[in-house]
C-alpha positions as CSV (number, residue, x, y, z in Angstrom):
1,L,72.8,273.9,178.9
2,N,73.4,277.0,176.7
3,S,75.0,276.8,173.3
4,G,78.1,278.6,174.6
5,S,79.1,275.8,177.0
6,S,82.7,274.8,176.8
7,L,81.9,271.2,178.0
8,T,82.4,268.3,175.6
9,P,79.4,266.2,174.6
10,V,80.5,263.5,177.0
11,Q,80.9,266.0,179.8
12,E,77.4,267.5,179.0
13,I,75.7,264.1,179.2
14,Q,77.5,263.4,182.4
15,E,76.0,266.6,183.9
16,E,72.5,266.0,182.5
17,T,72.3,262.4,183.9
18,K,73.2,263.5,187.4
19,C,70.7,264.0,190.2
20,P,70.7,267.6,191.3
21,I,70.5,266.6,194.9
22,C,73.2,263.9,195.4
23,L,75.2,264.8,192.2
24,E,75.5,261.1,191.3
25,Y,74.1,259.4,188.3
26,L,70.3,259.0,188.5
27,T,69.1,255.9,190.3
28,D,65.4,254.9,189.9
29,P,64.7,258.2,188.2
30,V,61.5,260.1,188.7
31,T,60.2,263.4,187.2
32,I,58.3,266.1,189.0
33,D,55.8,268.6,187.7
34,C,58.4,271.1,186.4
35,G,60.1,268.4,184.4
36,H,63.3,268.0,186.4
37,N,64.6,264.5,187.1
38,F,65.8,263.1,190.4
39,C,66.8,259.9,192.1
40,R,63.6,258.5,193.7
41,G,65.3,258.2,197.1
42,C,66.7,261.8,197.0
43,I,63.5,263.6,196.1
44,T,61.4,261.4,198.4
45,L,63.7,262.4,201.3
46,H,63.5,266.0,200.2
47,C,59.7,265.9,200.3
48,E,59.5,264.0,203.6
49,T,61.7,266.5,205.4
50,W,59.3,269.3,204.5
51,T,56.2,269.6,206.7
52,E,53.0,271.6,206.5
53,G,53.5,275.0,208.1
54,D,57.2,275.4,207.1
55,Y,58.0,279.0,206.2
56,D,59.1,278.0,202.7
57,P,56.8,276.0,200.4
58,L,57.8,272.6,199.1
59,C,59.8,273.5,196.0
60,C,61.9,271.8,193.3
61,P,65.6,271.9,194.4
62,S,66.6,272.9,190.8
63,C,64.2,275.6,189.8
64,R,62.1,276.4,193.0
65,A,58.9,275.5,191.2
66,L,56.2,274.3,193.6
67,I,56.0,270.5,194.2
68,H,52.6,268.9,194.7
69,K,53.0,266.0,197.2
70,G,52.4,262.8,195.4
71,A,53.4,264.1,192.0
72,L,56.5,261.9,191.5
73,R,56.3,260.0,188.2
74,N,58.3,256.9,187.8
75,N,60.4,257.0,184.6
76,Y,61.0,253.5,183.4
77,Q,62.1,254.7,180.0
78,L,64.6,257.1,181.4
79,A,65.9,254.3,183.6
80,N,66.5,252.3,180.4
81,I,68.3,255.2,178.8
82,M,70.4,255.5,182.0
83,E,71.6,251.9,181.6
84,K,72.9,252.7,178.1
85,I,74.5,255.9,179.3
86,K,76.4,254.2,182.1
87,Q,77.8,251.8,179.5
88,L,78.7,254.7,177.2
89,L,80.5,256.6,180.0
90,L,82.6,253.5,180.8
91,G,84.5,254.2,177.7
92,T,85.2,257.9,178.1
93,G,88.2,257.7,180.4
94,N,91.8,257.3,179.0
95,R,92.5,254.4,181.3
96,N,89.7,252.2,180.0
97,L,91.1,249.6,177.6
98,C,89.3,246.6,176.0
99,V,90.1,243.6,178.1
100,R,90.2,241.3,175.1
101,H,92.2,243.4,172.6
102,Q,93.9,246.0,174.9
103,E,92.8,248.8,172.6
104,K,91.2,252.0,173.8
105,L,87.5,251.9,174.2
106,N,86.6,254.9,172.0
107,L,83.5,253.5,170.3
108,F,80.0,252.6,171.5
109,C,78.0,249.6,170.2
110,E,74.2,250.2,170.4
111,E,73.3,246.5,170.0
112,D,75.5,245.3,172.9
113,W,75.1,248.5,175.0
114,E,78.8,248.7,175.7
115,A,82.0,250.6,175.0
116,V,84.1,248.8,172.4
117,C,87.4,249.2,170.6
118,L,88.3,249.5,166.9
119,V,89.2,245.8,166.6
120,Y,85.6,244.9,167.7
121,E,84.1,247.1,165.0
122,R,86.2,245.5,162.3
123,S,85.4,242.0,163.4
124,P,83.3,240.2,160.7
125,E,80.8,238.9,163.3
126,Y,80.0,242.5,164.5
127,R,80.0,244.4,161.2
128,S,76.2,244.5,161.2
129,H,76.1,246.2,164.6
130,T,75.6,250.0,164.8
131,V,78.8,251.5,166.2
132,L,79.2,255.2,167.1
133,L,82.1,257.3,168.2
134,M,81.8,258.1,171.9
135,E,81.2,261.8,171.1
136,Q,78.4,260.9,168.7
137,A,76.8,258.5,171.1
138,A,76.9,261.1,173.9
139,Q,75.1,263.7,171.6
140,K,72.5,261.1,170.7
141,Y,71.6,260.1,174.2
142,K,71.7,263.7,175.5
143,K,69.0,264.4,172.9
144,L,67.0,261.3,174.0
145,I,67.0,262.5,177.6
146,K,65.8,266.0,176.5
147,L,63.1,264.4,174.4
148,F,62.0,262.1,177.2
149,T,61.9,265.0,179.7
150,L,59.8,267.1,177.3
151,N,57.4,264.3,176.8
152,R,57.0,263.7,180.5
153,L,56.6,267.5,181.1
154,R,53.9,267.6,178.5
155,N,52.0,264.8,180.3
156,C,52.4,266.8,183.6
157,R,50.9,269.9,182.0
158,D,48.0,267.7,180.7
159,L,47.4,266.7,184.4
160,S,47.4,270.3,185.6
161,A,45.0,271.3,182.8
162,E,42.6,268.5,183.8
163,S,40.8,270.5,186.4
164,Q,39.9,273.2,183.8
165,V,38.4,270.8,181.2
166,P,34.8,269.7,181.5
167,K,34.6,265.9,181.7
168,T,32.3,265.4,178.7
169,K,34.2,262.8,176.8
170,A,34.2,260.1,179.5
171,N,32.7,259.9,182.9
172,P,32.8,257.6,185.9
173,W,30.2,254.9,186.0
174,N,26.6,256.3,186.3
175,P,25.4,255.2,189.7
176,G,21.8,255.7,188.6
177,A,22.0,252.9,186.0
178,S,19.7,250.0,186.7
179,Q,21.2,246.8,188.1
180,L,19.9,245.0,185.0
181,E,21.7,247.4,182.7
182,Q,25.0,247.0,184.7
183,A,24.7,243.2,184.8
184,S,24.1,243.2,181.0
185,L,27.6,244.5,180.5
186,R,29.2,241.6,182.5
187,A,30.1,238.2,181.1
188,E,31.7,235.0,182.1
189,L,35.4,235.5,182.7
190,S,37.6,235.0,179.7
191,N,40.9,233.1,179.9
192,V,43.5,235.7,179.0
193,T,47.2,234.8,178.4
194,L,49.9,237.3,177.6
195,D,51.7,237.4,174.3
196,P,55.5,237.3,174.8
197,D,56.1,238.6,171.2
198,T,54.6,242.0,172.2
199,A,56.3,242.4,175.5
200,H,58.7,245.3,176.1
201,P,62.3,243.9,176.8
202,N,62.2,245.0,180.4
203,L,59.0,243.0,181.2
204,V,59.3,239.6,182.9
205,L,56.6,237.1,182.0
206,S,55.6,234.2,184.3
207,E,55.9,230.7,182.9
208,D,52.2,230.3,182.5
209,R,52.0,233.7,180.8
210,K,49.4,234.9,183.3
211,S,51.4,237.6,185.1
212,V,54.0,240.2,184.2
213,R,56.4,242.4,186.2
214,Y,59.0,245.0,185.6
215,G,62.6,243.8,185.5
216,H,65.6,246.1,185.8
217,A,67.7,244.1,183.2
218,R,66.7,244.7,179.6
219,K,66.5,241.4,177.8
220,D,68.1,240.8,174.4
221,L,65.0,240.0,172.4
222,L,64.2,240.1,168.7
223,N,62.9,243.6,167.8
224,N,59.9,242.1,165.9
225,P,57.2,244.5,164.6
226,E,54.7,243.4,167.3
227,R,57.0,244.2,170.2
228,F,56.7,247.5,172.2
229,D,60.2,249.0,172.3
230,T,59.7,252.1,174.3
231,E,56.5,252.0,176.4
232,L,56.3,249.3,179.1
233,C,53.4,247.5,177.4
234,E,52.3,243.9,176.6
235,L,49.1,242.7,174.9
236,G,47.1,239.5,175.5
237,C,47.1,236.8,172.9
238,E,43.4,236.9,172.6
239,G,41.7,239.4,170.4
240,F,38.0,240.2,170.4
241,T,35.7,241.5,167.8
242,L,32.3,240.1,168.9
243,G,30.4,239.6,172.1
244,R,31.1,240.5,175.7
245,H,34.3,239.5,177.4
246,C,35.5,240.0,181.0
247,W,38.7,239.1,182.8
248,E,40.3,239.9,186.1
249,V,43.8,241.3,186.9
250,E,45.5,241.1,190.3
251,V,47.0,244.5,191.1
252,G,48.0,246.4,194.2
253,D,48.9,249.7,195.8
254,R,52.6,249.3,195.4
255,G,54.6,250.5,192.4
256,S,52.8,251.5,189.2
257,W,50.6,249.7,186.8
258,S,48.1,250.2,184.0
259,V,45.3,247.8,183.0
260,G,42.9,248.0,180.0
261,V,42.5,247.2,176.3
262,A,44.1,248.3,173.0
263,R,43.3,248.1,169.3
264,E,45.4,245.6,167.4
265,S,46.8,248.5,165.3
266,V,48.2,250.3,168.4
267,R,51.7,251.7,167.7
268,R,54.5,249.5,169.1
269,K,57.5,251.6,168.3
270,G,58.6,254.9,170.0
271,W,56.4,257.0,172.3
272,I,52.7,256.2,172.5
273,S,49.8,258.3,173.8
274,L,48.4,256.2,176.6
275,N,44.8,257.2,175.9
276,P,42.0,256.6,173.4
277,E,43.8,258.9,170.9
278,G,46.7,256.4,171.0
279,L,44.2,253.5,170.7
280,I,44.4,252.5,174.4
281,W,41.6,252.5,176.9
282,A,42.9,251.9,180.4
283,V,43.1,252.9,184.1
284,E,46.4,253.5,185.9
285,W,47.7,253.4,189.4
286,Y,50.7,255.6,189.9
287,W,53.2,256.0,192.8
288,W,52.0,257.8,195.9
289,G,48.4,256.6,195.5
290,Q,47.4,258.4,192.3
291,F,44.6,256.6,190.4
292,W,43.0,257.8,187.2
293,A,41.5,256.8,183.9
294,L,43.8,257.4,180.9
295,T,41.5,259.9,179.1
296,S,42.9,263.0,177.6
297,P,43.5,264.8,180.0
298,V,43.3,262.1,182.7
299,T,40.3,261.7,184.9
300,P,41.2,261.2,188.6
301,L,39.3,258.4,190.2
302,P,38.3,258.1,193.9
303,L,38.9,255.0,195.8
304,S,37.0,254.0,198.9
305,R,39.1,250.9,199.7
306,E,42.3,249.2,198.8
307,L,42.2,247.9,195.2
308,K,43.5,244.3,194.8
309,R,41.8,243.0,191.7
310,I,40.3,244.8,188.7
311,Q,37.7,243.3,186.4
312,V,37.8,244.6,182.8
313,C,34.6,244.2,180.8
314,L,34.7,244.7,177.0
315,D,31.4,245.0,175.1
316,C,32.3,244.7,171.4
317,K,28.8,245.4,170.2
318,R,28.6,248.7,172.2
319,G,32.2,249.5,171.6
320,Q,32.5,250.1,175.4
321,V,35.0,249.1,178.1
322,T,34.2,249.2,181.8
323,F,36.3,248.6,184.9
324,F,35.1,247.1,188.2
325,D,36.6,246.5,191.6
326,A,36.5,242.7,191.5
327,G,36.5,242.5,195.3
328,N,33.1,244.1,195.8
329,E,31.9,244.4,192.2
330,A,31.8,248.2,192.6
331,P,32.0,250.0,189.2
332,I,35.1,252.2,188.8
333,F,35.0,253.8,185.3
334,T,33.5,253.3,181.9
335,F,34.6,254.7,178.6
336,P,31.7,255.9,176.4
337,S,29.9,253.7,173.9
338,A,31.3,253.4,170.4
339,S,34.7,254.6,171.5
340,V,36.3,251.2,171.2
341,L,34.7,250.2,167.9
342,G,36.6,249.6,164.7
343,E,38.8,246.4,164.8
344,R,40.1,243.6,167.0
345,I,40.7,244.5,170.6
346,H,43.3,243.0,172.9
347,P,43.7,243.0,176.7
């Protein structure tokens, strides 16, 4: 939006959070290569109705930039922001009154993610909460959306630059390595449990702490220093500094997931570089069948069969992490020796 816009901050944020196709608030938002956001269903239908041989190329409905099929990136963080924005916008209409106090909802509480009235703000039990005027909250979340989109767009540009960068930092497993050398990197499977104190509030942990999934409802959890508050990450309780350790992770070809290791000092708050520069060594499966190692830029990985289980092998002495297809023990990718050295490493 240009600086000369006559829209109020609330009206601006309403426009920025709408899907350019259906003109409704974004649902299950995704970003395409040019940086524009859409409802997953809307942009998927747009792509599916285009076929090879059409006179016009497959383009972004907003800016007409070319769309590469399979380039939809799921935006969990933007989905979280959208939940806040929906609560914010509940209080922007004149007819919205606080059910409890019958006062106008002209404030927004960041702790409770809801529109509130002046009586709420002055209540002793809520004085420690961060409360903003609706206009201030609208400006804040408008900036968050812009920051998020720029961050995703930068990642997209990294992907497009990948083909121009020689892959010298990290390479797929060397098929010429001897069987003895490959076997030396394997170890008995370690018993890994997930640490709930590190889990992002949208992650749902199983009772035995062996599996995790994404949940649409953000849980009200203590924002302790160990917890990831922006990236959808969770660490294992176990940390390794010596020896060789392997564990298996059940995955699949639906949704999106990342599997790997991270240093104990990995940043937990705000945006994180999901690559070795950000102290993370992992592989990722993304929507539409994209599979890559999270190097910088990413390294696309070929798949000869459906991937159901990944074995992660960490060699602390070499400072190396390797990924295998646990189904047939085929190597997938290895990060170079010494890249993981330095401190305690967590799954």
